[in-house]
TORFI-170617 format. One record per residue (C-alpha): chain; x, y, z. Coordinates in pm, 1 decimal. Example, Ala and Ser with C-alpha at 12.3 -4.5 7.8 and 13.67 -1.06 7.14 Angstrom:
<nuvexs>
[A [1230.0 -450.0 780.0]]
[A [1367.0 -106.0 714.0]]
</nuvexs>
This chain:
<nuvexs>
[A [0.3 0.1 -2.7]]
[A [125.9 346.7 -92.3]]
[A [178.4 562.8 223.4]]
[A [343.7 875.0 80.4]]
[A [384.5 990.9 -280.3]]
[A [617.6 1292.3 -337.5]]
[A [663.0 1433.8 -687.5]]
[A [898.2 1707.1 -828.5]]
[A [985.4 1843.4 -485.4]]
[A [1213.3 2149.2 -439.3]]
[A [1303.6 2341.9 -126.1]]
[A [1539.4 2639.8 -92.0]]
[A [1663.3 2839.1 203.3]]
[A [1761.8 3187.8 94.1]]
[A [1963.7 3126.6 -224.7]]
[A [2070.5 2772.1 -137.8]]
[A [1890.9 2469.2 -283.3]]
[A [1836.7 2221.6 3.1]]
[A [1636.3 1956.9 -173.7]]
[A [1546.8 1879.7 -531.6]]
[A [1410.9 1538.8 -635.6]]
[A [1169.2 1401.1 -893.9]]
[A [1001.9 1118.8 -710.1]]
[A [984.8 949.0 -370.0]]
[A [737.5 681.2 -274.6]]
[A [703.1 520.0 69.4]]
[A [505.0 199.0 86.3]]
[A [373.6 -6.6 373.0]]
[A [651.9 -217.1 518.1]]
[A [927.2 22.7 414.5]]
[A [1176.6 90.4 693.5]]
[A [1394.8 361.1 553.4]]
[A [1711.4 503.9 702.8]]
[A [1796.6 857.7 591.1]]
[A [2168.7 932.9 589.2]]
[A [2391.7 1223.1 491.5]]
[A [2616.3 1492.7 627.1]]
[A [2494.4 1745.8 882.6]]
[A [2313.7 2021.2 693.4]]
[A [2244.2 1799.9 390.3]]
[A [1866.6 1829.7 434.9]]
[A [1766.8 1509.4 614.4]]
[A [1539.7 1680.0 872.5]]
[A [1400.2 1908.1 601.1]]
[A [1303.6 1595.0 401.7]]
[A [1118.2 1445.0 698.3]]
[A [945.1 1771.6 778.3]]
[A [822.2 1808.4 416.0]]
[A [699.1 1450.1 398.6]]
[A [525.5 1485.6 738.2]]
[A [354.2 1804.9 635.3]]
[A [545.1 2016.1 888.7]]
[A [714.1 2217.3 612.0]]
[A [578.0 2334.4 280.0]]
[A [799.9 2275.7 -22.5]]
[A [864.0 2558.3 -271.8]]
[A [761.4 2324.9 -552.9]]
[A [608.2 1979.6 -581.9]]
[A [321.3 1765.3 -461.3]]
[A [309.4 1554.7 -142.8]]
[A [27.3 1306.1 -104.7]]
[A [-21.3 1129.3 232.1]]
[A [-252.3 836.6 269.1]]
[A [-241.2 783.0 648.4]]
[A [-150.6 957.9 977.0]]
[A [210.2 989.9 1079.2]]
[A [354.6 983.4 1435.8]]
[A [667.0 1199.1 1444.5]]
[A [952.3 1176.6 1703.7]]
[A [1116.1 1513.5 1643.8]]
[A [1473.0 1604.3 1734.8]]
[A [1360.1 1948.2 1850.4]]
[A [1005.4 2000.1 1969.6]]
[A [816.0 2223.1 2207.0]]
[A [483.2 2053.7 2153.2]]
[A [264.6 1943.1 2446.3]]
[A [311.6 1570.3 2479.6]]
[A [16.0 1338.1 2538.7]]
[A [121.4 978.6 2615.0]]
[A [-28.9 650.9 2723.5]]
[A [45.4 577.2 3092.6]]
[A [170.4 228.0 3017.0]]
[A [418.8 359.9 2759.6]]
[A [533.9 628.1 3003.0]]
[A [600.3 345.6 3253.4]]
[A [789.3 137.9 2996.4]]
[A [1016.3 430.6 2919.3]]
[A [1049.4 506.9 3292.5]]
[A [904.1 866.0 3268.7]]
[A [559.2 822.6 3413.5]]
[A [624.3 1095.1 3672.2]]
[A [800.1 1331.1 3435.1]]
[A [521.1 1426.1 3190.0]]
[A [429.7 1763.1 3350.6]]
[A [758.5 1834.3 3529.4]]
[A [903.9 2180.3 3439.2]]
[A [1261.8 2049.0 3434.8]]
[A [1364.7 1712.3 3289.8]]
[A [1695.3 1576.8 3161.3]]
[A [1781.0 1531.7 2794.2]]
[A [1727.5 1157.0 2814.6]]
[A [1390.8 1205.5 2987.6]]
[A [1281.1 1453.0 2713.3]]
[A [1365.1 1194.9 2447.4]]
[A [1179.7 919.9 2635.9]]
[A [868.9 1146.2 2668.7]]
[A [872.8 1222.5 2296.0]]
[A [906.8 852.5 2211.7]]
[A [623.7 755.5 2447.4]]
[A [407.3 1032.9 2298.7]]
[A [465.0 914.6 1943.4]]
[A [389.5 546.7 2016.0]]
[A [72.4 644.9 2206.7]]
[A [-79.4 757.6 1871.9]]
[A [-89.6 396.8 1752.2]]
[A [4.5 507.1 1398.8]]
[A [125.5 251.3 1146.5]]
[A [384.9 505.7 1027.1]]
[A [654.6 658.7 1241.1]]
[A [904.8 928.2 1145.7]]
[A [1196.9 951.4 1390.6]]
[A [1469.1 1220.4 1389.5]]
[A [1768.3 1117.8 1605.3]]
[A [1543.3 929.3 1855.1]]
[A [1841.8 784.2 2049.0]]
[A [1968.0 1127.1 2159.8]]
[A [2069.6 1113.0 2525.2]]
[A [1941.8 755.7 2567.9]]
[A [2149.0 488.3 2744.3]]
[A [2186.6 132.0 2615.3]]
[A [1866.9 17.6 2789.4]]
[A [1665.2 303.5 2642.8]]
[A [1803.4 235.3 2296.6]]
[A [1716.8 -134.3 2325.1]]
[A [1358.7 -57.6 2434.6]]
[A [1320.9 190.7 2145.9]]
[A [1458.7 -68.5 1903.0]]
[A [1206.0 -326.6 2019.1]]
[A [919.5 -79.1 1967.7]]
[A [1042.9 27.4 1623.1]]
[A [1089.7 -331.5 1508.3]]
[A [714.6 -374.9 1559.2]]
[A [635.6 -53.7 1363.0]]
[A [486.3 -128.0 1017.2]]
[A [651.0 163.8 831.5]]
[A [941.9 377.7 941.8]]
[A [1145.3 673.5 824.2]]
[A [1450.2 713.2 1046.8]]
[A [1730.5 964.6 1079.6]]
[A [1999.6 839.7 1319.0]]
[A [2376.0 852.0 1369.4]]
[A [2341.1 517.6 1552.1]]
[A [2462.2 277.0 1281.1]]
[A [2367.4 -32.2 1485.0]]
[A [2006.7 97.6 1506.1]]
[A [1998.9 167.1 1130.8]]
[A [2136.4 -181.0 1065.2]]
[A [1884.5 -351.7 1293.2]]
[A [1573.2 -174.0 1163.6]]
[A [1615.0 -59.1 801.1]]
[A [1551.1 -241.8 476.3]]
[A [1619.0 66.2 260.0]]
[A [1853.4 364.6 277.6]]
[A [1807.5 710.7 130.4]]
[A [2126.1 914.2 100.3]]
[A [2086.5 1291.2 89.4]]
[A [2378.4 1468.5 -81.5]]
[A [2393.2 1803.7 -255.7]]
[A [2014.4 1825.6 -245.9]]
[A [1968.5 1497.8 -436.1]]
[A [1836.4 1163.9 -314.6]]
[A [2004.8 828.6 -386.2]]
[A [1821.4 505.9 -311.6]]
[A [1970.9 183.3 -182.1]]
[A [1804.4 -151.4 -106.4]]
[A [1905.4 -327.1 215.9]]
[A [2042.6 -243.3 556.1]]
[A [2298.0 22.3 647.7]]
[A [2579.8 -233.8 624.5]]
[A [2463.6 -335.8 276.7]]
[A [2451.6 34.3 180.7]]
[A [2811.0 80.6 301.5]]
[A [2914.4 -225.6 93.0]]
[A [2744.0 -75.4 -213.8]]
[A [2915.5 261.1 -151.6]]
[A [3251.3 79.7 -128.1]]
[A [3183.5 -95.8 -460.8]]
[A [3090.5 236.9 -617.6]]
[A [3419.9 384.4 -484.8]]
[A [3618.4 88.7 -622.1]]
[A [3449.8 124.9 -960.4]]
[A [3521.8 500.2 -965.5]]
[A [3882.3 430.5 -873.5]]
[A [3910.3 169.6 -1154.2]]
[A [3750.3 404.4 -1410.2]]
[A [3973.4 694.1 -1301.2]]
[A [4290.5 485.2 -1330.7]]
[A [4181.6 365.5 -1677.7]]
[A [4103.1 722.7 -1779.2]]
[A [4447.5 843.2 -1663.4]]
[A [4618.9 552.8 -1841.2]]
[A [4430.0 610.1 -2169.0]]
[A [4484.7 988.1 -2149.0]]
[A [4858.5 940.3 -2096.6]]
[A [4873.7 680.1 -2381.9]]
[A [4703.7 918.4 -2631.0]]
[A [4912.2 1223.9 -2523.3]]
[A [5234.1 1027.6 -2565.4]]
[A [5120.3 885.0 -2905.8]]
[A [5033.8 1236.8 -3032.5]]
[A [5374.5 1372.2 -2922.0]]
[A [5554.1 1076.4 -3084.5]]
[A [5371.0 1108.5 -3416.9]]
[A [5430.1 1480.0 -3441.2]]
[A [5794.5 1428.4 -3359.8]]
[A [5810.6 1151.5 -3627.1]]
[A [5653.7 1391.5 -3882.9]]
[A [5927.9 1642.5 -3817.8]]
[A [6201.4 1381.5 -3883.3]]
[A [6093.3 1315.7 -4240.0]]
[A [6379.5 1443.1 -4454.9]]
[A [6340.7 1748.9 -4674.7]]
[A [6436.2 1723.5 -5047.7]]
[A [6816.8 1722.0 -5078.8]]
[A [6958.2 2019.8 -5286.4]]
[A [7159.4 1793.0 -5516.6]]
[A [6850.4 1611.8 -5650.2]]
[A [6720.5 1678.7 -5999.8]]
[A [6387.4 1849.9 -6048.4]]
[A [6201.8 1531.6 -6135.2]]
[A [6347.2 1340.1 -5838.4]]
[A [6289.3 1635.2 -5606.3]]
[A [5923.5 1653.0 -5700.0]]
[A [5876.3 1281.0 -5635.4]]
[A [6059.9 1299.2 -5301.2]]
[A [5867.4 1603.3 -5189.5]]
[A [5536.5 1445.4 -5284.6]]
[A [5625.7 1123.4 -5097.6]]
[A [5740.4 1319.3 -4789.5]]
[A [5428.4 1532.2 -4787.2]]
[A [5208.1 1226.2 -4814.2]]
[A [5385.2 1061.4 -4522.2]]
[A [5362.2 1376.0 -4310.3]]
[A [4989.8 1415.4 -4392.7]]
[A [4923.0 1058.8 -4286.2]]
[A [5112.1 1106.5 -3963.5]]
[A [4932.8 1442.2 -3898.3]]
[A [4596.7 1278.2 -3975.8]]
[A [4673.5 997.6 -3730.4]]
[A [4772.4 1258.4 -3472.1]]
[A [4445.0 1450.6 -3534.0]]
[A [4242.9 1134.6 -3486.3]]
[A [4418.1 1072.9 -3157.5]]
[A [4360.9 1437.5 -3052.7]]
[A [3992.8 1391.5 -3137.8]]
[A [3985.3 1074.0 -2923.4]]
[A [4161.7 1263.6 -2644.6]]
[A [3913.0 1549.1 -2660.3]]
[A [3616.2 1308.8 -2658.0]]
[A [3757.0 1105.8 -2372.7]]
[A [3507.6 1120.2 -2084.0]]
[A [3670.9 1297.7 -1792.2]]
[A [3672.9 1097.1 -1473.5]]
[A [3720.4 1277.0 -1141.7]]
[A [3962.4 1131.1 -892.9]]
[A [3766.3 961.0 -610.0]]
[A [3807.5 1112.7 -266.6]]
[A [4053.2 905.8 -67.4]]
[A [4129.5 928.8 305.5]]
[A [4478.8 1074.9 350.6]]
[A [4717.5 869.9 563.7]]
[A [4813.8 1017.6 902.8]]
[A [5179.4 1004.9 999.1]]
[A [5168.7 1111.4 1361.0]]
[A [5504.3 1132.6 1539.6]]
[A [5386.3 1003.7 1876.0]]
[A [5735.8 1017.6 2026.6]]
[A [5691.2 1398.0 2043.0]]
[A [5446.4 1338.4 2335.3]]
[A [5722.1 1174.2 2539.1]]
[A [5493.0 874.3 2616.4]]
[A [5533.4 672.6 2940.9]]
[A [5660.5 315.7 2917.6]]
[A [5471.0 189.9 3221.2]]
[A [5233.3 -106.2 3175.5]]
[A [4962.4 69.7 3379.4]]
[A [4885.8 439.8 3321.2]]
[A [4603.3 483.7 3572.2]]
[A [4515.2 265.4 3870.1]]
[A [4225.8 309.9 4111.6]]
[A [4236.8 141.6 4450.2]]
[A [3946.4 166.6 4697.8]]
[A [3820.4 485.0 4538.2]]
[A [3484.7 611.5 4663.2]]
[A [3274.3 906.9 4561.2]]
[A [2937.9 1058.1 4664.1]]
[A [2709.7 1343.0 4563.1]]
[A [2584.8 1459.9 4902.7]]
[A [2424.2 1154.3 5059.0]]
[A [2412.4 959.0 4733.8]]
[A [2703.9 711.2 4696.8]]
[A [2811.0 678.0 4331.5]]
[A [3126.6 464.9 4376.4]]
[A [3209.1 244.8 4669.1]]
[A [3572.6 134.3 4709.6]]
[A [3617.0 60.6 4338.7]]
[A [3928.2 -78.6 4178.0]]
[A [4030.7 -71.7 3811.2]]
[A [4334.1 -36.3 3585.2]]
[A [4393.3 158.2 3263.1]]
[A [4661.0 -2.8 3044.6]]
[A [4922.9 180.6 2835.1]]
[A [4830.5 208.4 2468.7]]
[A [4487.4 46.7 2517.7]]
[A [4149.0 197.0 2433.5]]
[A [3906.0 162.8 2722.6]]
[A [3530.7 231.8 2708.1]]
[A [3334.1 315.1 3020.0]]
[A [2980.1 177.6 2988.7]]
[A [2677.0 168.8 3217.6]]
[A [2323.5 298.7 3249.0]]
[A [2245.3 671.5 3264.1]]
[A [2315.0 805.6 3614.2]]
[A [2567.9 538.9 3704.8]]
[A [2859.6 782.2 3702.7]]
[A [3040.9 742.3 3373.4]]
[A [3113.7 1110.5 3320.9]]
[A [3172.3 1147.3 3695.5]]
[A [3449.6 887.1 3674.9]]
[A [3619.2 1077.7 3390.5]]
[A [3583.8 1404.1 3585.4]]
[A [3741.4 1254.0 3895.1]]
[A [4032.3 1101.2 3707.2]]
[A [4104.5 1435.8 3551.3]]
[A [4067.5 1611.5 3882.0]]
[A [4326.7 1376.2 4035.5]]
[A [4558.9 1444.3 3739.2]]
[A [4524.3 1824.0 3780.3]]
[A [4573.9 1811.1 4158.2]]
[A [4868.1 1577.0 4124.7]]
[A [5036.1 1810.0 3871.9]]
[A [4984.1 2108.7 4098.8]]
[A [5109.1 1914.3 4405.1]]
[A [4810.4 2064.8 4586.8]]
[A [4653.6 1935.1 4906.1]]
[A [4280.9 1884.1 4914.3]]
[A [4085.1 1736.6 5207.8]]
[A [3836.0 1585.3 4969.2]]
[A [4106.2 1431.6 4752.5]]
[A [4287.2 1118.7 4850.0]]
[A [4572.9 1119.9 4595.8]]
[A [4654.1 755.3 4677.5]]
[A [4315.8 622.0 4569.2]]
[A [4379.3 702.3 4200.3]]
[A [4737.5 669.8 4085.8]]
[A [4854.9 824.9 3757.1]]
[A [5209.2 770.8 3627.5]]
[A [5425.3 1085.7 3619.1]]
[A [5485.2 1091.5 3241.8]]
[A [5115.6 1072.4 3161.4]]
[A [4990.0 1390.4 2993.4]]
[A [4613.6 1380.8 2999.9]]
[A [4386.0 1579.1 2766.7]]
[A [4012.5 1586.8 2848.9]]
[A [3747.7 1629.1 2577.8]]
[A [3417.9 1729.8 2727.4]]
[A [3100.3 1892.6 2597.7]]
[A [3174.7 2252.1 2693.2]]
[A [3453.4 2280.0 2423.8]]
[A [3628.0 2545.0 2632.5]]
[A [3964.6 2481.0 2460.6]]
[A [3853.5 2674.6 2147.4]]
[A [3911.5 3043.2 2057.3]]
[A [3605.2 3145.3 1863.6]]
[A [3781.0 3443.3 1704.7]]
[A [4060.2 3232.1 1550.1]]
[A [4050.7 3004.8 1244.6]]
[A [4024.0 2622.5 1261.1]]
[A [4391.0 2589.6 1164.8]]
[A [4512.7 2850.5 1414.0]]
[A [4318.2 2681.0 1695.6]]
[A [4461.9 2340.4 1625.5]]
[A [4816.7 2461.4 1562.8]]
[A [4818.9 2672.7 1883.2]]
[A [4909.5 2372.9 2104.4]]
[A [5032.5 2125.0 1842.9]]
[A [5360.9 1932.5 1872.2]]
[A [5301.2 1796.4 1520.6]]
[A [5390.4 1986.4 1204.0]]
[A [5138.1 2174.9 995.6]]
[A [5130.0 1905.3 726.2]]
[A [5023.0 1646.4 979.9]]
[A [4765.9 1888.9 1130.0]]
[A [4618.6 1955.2 785.6]]
[A [4601.9 1584.1 713.2]]
[A [4408.7 1523.6 1037.7]]
[A [4169.6 1813.1 959.5]]
[A [4117.8 1670.0 612.3]]
[A [4029.6 1331.2 761.9]]
[A [3776.2 1518.2 982.6]]
[A [3630.2 1663.1 658.8]]
[A [3785.6 2010.3 678.5]]
[A [3918.7 2027.1 322.5]]
[A [4132.4 2293.4 153.2]]
[A [4057.4 2655.8 245.5]]
[A [3783.9 2556.3 494.8]]
[A [4061.0 2536.0 759.3]]
[A [4068.0 2917.2 754.0]]
[A [3706.8 2954.8 869.7]]
[A [3661.3 3123.2 1207.1]]
[A [3554.3 2870.6 1476.1]]
[A [3281.9 3112.9 1586.9]]
[A [3076.7 3050.8 1268.4]]
[A [3096.4 2670.4 1290.3]]
[A [2813.2 2434.1 1387.1]]
[A [2821.4 2235.9 1707.7]]
[A [2939.6 1926.7 1529.8]]
[A [3218.3 2107.9 1350.0]]
[A [3339.8 2260.4 1676.0]]
[A [3347.7 1912.5 1829.5]]
[A [3581.8 1796.5 1551.0]]
[A [3809.1 2101.0 1590.4]]
[A [3826.1 2049.2 1965.9]]
[A [3915.9 1680.1 1915.5]]
[A [4179.9 1763.4 1653.4]]
[A [4339.9 2014.1 1892.8]]
[A [4375.5 1749.6 2168.0]]
[A [4492.2 1484.0 1920.7]]
[A [4797.2 1678.9 1799.2]]
[A [4885.1 1829.5 2139.1]]
[A [5164.2 1693.4 2363.9]]
[A [4906.9 1470.4 2540.9]]
[A [4955.7 1095.9 2541.1]]
[A [4639.6 1002.2 2728.8]]
[A [4291.7 1103.3 2604.6]]
[A [3974.1 1118.2 2818.1]]
[A [3677.0 1156.3 2588.2]]
[A [3318.9 1224.8 2710.1]]
[A [3062.0 1149.8 2436.7]]
[A [3289.4 1258.1 2147.1]]
[A [3033.0 1159.1 1883.0]]
[A [2758.6 1391.6 2008.7]]
[A [2641.9 1636.2 1735.3]]
[A [2839.7 1449.1 1469.7]]
[A [2692.8 1307.7 1148.7]]
[A [2785.0 952.5 1042.9]]
[A [3072.3 1048.3 806.7]]
[A [3232.3 1251.7 1087.0]]
[A [3183.1 970.5 1343.1]]
[A [3346.1 722.8 1100.7]]
[A [3635.4 968.3 1044.5]]
[A [3682.8 1008.0 1424.1]]
[A [3657.9 635.4 1468.8]]
[A [3929.2 579.0 1203.2]]
[A [4167.9 834.6 1364.2]]
[A [4121.9 694.7 1712.7]]
[A [4176.0 338.1 1590.1]]
[A [4520.2 446.8 1458.8]]
[A [4610.7 642.7 1772.6]]
[A [4911.1 502.2 1961.3]]
[A [4827.1 653.5 2302.2]]
[A [4596.7 550.8 2582.5]]
[A [4222.7 630.3 2554.3]]
[A [3945.9 622.0 2809.7]]
[A [3607.8 720.0 2670.3]]
[A [3235.3 732.6 2727.0]]
[A [2995.4 692.5 2434.7]]
[A [2636.6 579.9 2374.3]]
[A [2728.5 490.2 2011.5]]
[A [2747.0 113.0 2023.7]]
[A [2917.0 72.3 1687.4]]
[A [3175.6 334.8 1785.2]]
[A [3239.2 155.0 2117.1]]
[A [3254.9 -184.6 1955.9]]
[A [3501.0 -72.1 1685.4]]
[A [3744.9 106.5 1916.8]]
[A [3735.2 -35.9 2265.4]]
[A [3982.6 -311.5 2353.6]]
[A [3875.7 -311.7 2721.7]]
[A [3558.7 -219.9 2903.6]]
[A [3503.4 -64.5 3247.4]]
[A [3145.9 -156.7 3330.6]]
[A [2979.1 49.1 3603.9]]
[A [2713.8 -141.2 3790.1]]
[A [2573.9 -89.4 4141.2]]
[A [2849.9 149.8 4240.8]]
[A [3124.1 -93.4 4132.4]]
[A [3349.7 -111.0 3824.5]]
[A [3383.3 -445.8 3650.7]]
[A [3673.5 -488.0 3406.4]]
[A [3627.1 -681.3 3080.0]]
[A [3895.5 -776.2 2826.1]]
[A [3752.0 -733.7 2478.0]]
[A [3497.0 -519.9 2299.3]]
[A [3122.5 -462.3 2353.5]]
[A [3012.6 -760.6 2141.3]]
[A [3238.9 -991.3 2342.0]]
[A [3088.1 -855.4 2665.3]]
[A [2728.0 -889.8 2541.2]]
[A [2789.3 -1244.3 2417.9]]
[A [2944.2 -1336.8 2752.8]]
[A [2650.4 -1187.4 2939.6]]
[A [2406.5 -1362.8 2710.5]]
[A [2579.8 -1696.0 2771.7]]
[A [2581.3 -1637.7 3149.4]]
[A [2216.8 -1539.3 3141.7]]
[A [2119.7 -1848.1 2943.1]]
[A [2325.0 -2065.8 3177.7]]
[A [2153.6 -1906.4 3477.2]]
[A [1809.3 -1962.8 3329.8]]
[A [1900.7 -2328.1 3266.4]]
[A [2017.0 -2371.2 3619.2]]
[A [1702.4 -2208.0 3751.3]]
[A [1487.2 -2437.9 3539.2]]
[A [1670.9 -2746.8 3657.3]]
[A [1622.6 -2634.9 4021.1]]
[A [1252.0 -2582.9 3968.1]]
[A [1217.5 -2925.0 3809.9]]
[A [1404.5 -3094.1 4093.3]]
[A [1191.4 -2903.5 4357.0]]
[A [873.1 -3019.7 4181.9]]
[A [1007.0 -3376.3 4186.7]]
[A [1093.6 -3351.8 4557.6]]
[A [747.5 -3213.4 4641.2]]
[A [594.6 -3516.1 4477.6]]
[A [825.9 -3755.7 4663.7]]
[A [767.7 -3583.1 4997.3]]
[A [397.1 -3634.4 4962.5]]
[A [446.4 -4003.6 4918.4]]
[A [723.8 -4047.2 5179.3]]
[A [678.0 -4070.9 5553.8]]
[A [871.5 -3768.8 5688.3]]
[A [1193.8 -3839.0 5491.7]]
[A [1447.7 -3606.4 5655.3]]
[A [1702.9 -3639.0 5376.5]]
[A [1447.9 -3535.8 5108.5]]
[A [1322.3 -3250.1 5328.8]]
[A [1678.5 -3121.0 5379.6]]
[A [1744.9 -3130.0 5005.8]]
[A [1414.5 -2955.3 4938.2]]
[A [1493.4 -2669.8 5184.5]]
[A [1843.1 -2631.9 5035.6]]
[A [1710.4 -2605.1 4678.8]]
[A [1439.7 -2357.7 4777.1]]
[A [1707.1 -2142.3 4938.3]]
[A [1920.2 -2160.6 4617.2]]
[A [1617.9 -2071.2 4401.8]]
[A [1561.6 -1749.2 4603.4]]
[A [1909.1 -1630.9 4496.5]]
[A [1805.2 -1613.3 4129.7]]
</nuvexs>
């Protein structure tokens, strides 16, 4: 069944064309992921299709109601009580102040309360923890038709059967999940690379052939002066004929050269050659160690005598539910580092509970981006504290999609996502050899996240980071610090390893519980038939006690 039919749509803002496409149809059962750079027009597309924004040209036909989870919304939310409970915000609906995650949960609950068969969702995972994302995913899997904008690649992969790419105002359509889309994009890149190399080879071949033929034409001897008139005429005629043939061949080749279809060189990621020795990195096996560290907010205990280690050159992800203290842990580590460097005494700071090796130079990326000078250019900001040369800095900026003269833009005119990338680049090329990163993918589009992911994967230093982006965590983290019930559990491996281990443990626990229940049922039956069998009774009491522990 046709849900939405859009024909000859155009939308401009001022003198810039945001969208221009001939046809877009959404049918029942379509689960479409919309991808593209920040500012490409993804949200504009959803707003036009939902009827929230009028196009300058074109026709939009809608054949059913749409529930819309907006990224930014000041609308009054009406939501089903059961859904509010599921998303853990039943007491937050009419509160004047709620957190970012609670706002997102309220919007999601409100959208699902409409019982629409079509849902539009614009960055619905913003500020959600892993549990919230999993609950959202379960709900969206049951949705009949979906149009989704998200930087969460795992969510796109789990939900979508089609991808729309928005680039330069145009729409490109791909069948399959996000991973299939990426594979298709890679094949397109490989084909473009092959066609470009063939074009360059053919161009070079024709240019050399033209030069050689013209040179050959010039070597044909002129008529010698000692020849008679008759001989001279014959020689001249023969020479002229040869030259004409060679010139004709050269002209044919020039024509082929002029008609040769020009192929642009595909955009390739430049290689980064970072001289990490300039940071004077420590050689210790452990960079940071916590021993019996505790922390409270007022009367609320966040950490209780926790222990953990951060290994040299390893990338560590801190994971846990919202409110468990992930950012707090980063803050406290950095606080210890600053106090240790200043040799200061602080009654609230036990410098022995978190140990940091002397040669560690820690840079902290957090959301306030206070390391940027808004009046200076991107390049000047990054170079101001760089120990790397300008060529390396420009390469890193290019990898973060600041190409050519864009590095001279003032930071003050940049978007939030662009400032995040500049702030990260500045830390990356500084004299720091340990990076603390708090939600570095916030405000970034997928291409920027993938660029950041690539750079961090190649980084030789030690990294400790917090992120809700599961694909990002899974790709980078070599170790996990899992915060649970005020404790930190250490796990060797990435997020997938940890989830598989937990799944296996959970399945094993359920099996053990089932076996206990079966044995208890068997004992109850035997006790009925026995005459006060003490041995059976003791086993029964023991198993009941064990069952209560599950």
